[in-house]
C-alpha positions in Angstrom: 85.4 84.1 106.8 87.9 86.8 107.7 87.3 89.3 110.5 87.2 92.1 108.0 84.4 90.6 106.0 82.4 89.9 109.2 83.0 93.5 110.3 81.7 94.8 106.9 78.5 92.7 107.2 77.8 94.0 110.7 78.3 97.6 109.7 75.8 97.2 106.8 73.1 96.1 109.3 73.5 99.3 111.3 71.1 102.1 110.8 72.4 105.5 109.8 71.7 106.7 113.4 73.6 103.7 114.8 76.5 104.4 112.5 76.7 108.0 113.6 76.5 107.1 117.3 79.4 104.6 116.7 81.5 107.3 115.0 80.8 109.8 117.8 81.9 107.2 120.3 85.1 106.4 118.4 85.9 110.1 117.8 85.3 110.9 121.5 87.7 108.1 122.5 90.3 109.4 120.1 89.9 112.9 121.3 90.3 111.8 125.0 93.4 109.9 124.0 95.0 112.9 122.3 94.2 115.1 125.3 95.9 112.6 127.6 99.0 112.6 125.3 99.1 116.4 125.3 98.7 116.5 129.1 101.6 114.1 129.5 103.8 116.3 127.4 103.9 114.2 124.2 104.3 116.3 121.1 101.8 115.2 118.5 102.9 116.0 115.0 100.5 118.2 113.1 100.4 115.7 110.2 98.7 113.2 112.4 96.2 115.7 113.6 95.3 116.7 110.1 94.7 113.0 109.1 92.2 112.6 111.8 90.0 115.5 110.7 89.1 113.6 107.5 87.9 110.5 109.3 84.3 111.6 109.4 84.3 112.3 105.7 85.6 108.8 105.0 82.8 107.2 106.9 80.3 109.3 105.0 81.7 108.1 101.7 81.5 104.5 102.8 77.8 104.9 103.9 76.7 106.1 100.4 
């Protein structure tokens, strides 16, 4: 069984609250990473920042 199919089975077992907490944790880590990049002077292209804003809507689509 591939890692991806194992991951999908584990995600289905999570409650809605657990899924949301997991998403919050991932988004917080992503936010912290982007802040560190900005602080170190790395220019983050706006196209990358715009892609990240849709990540929460993608997870909502997958949970339905």
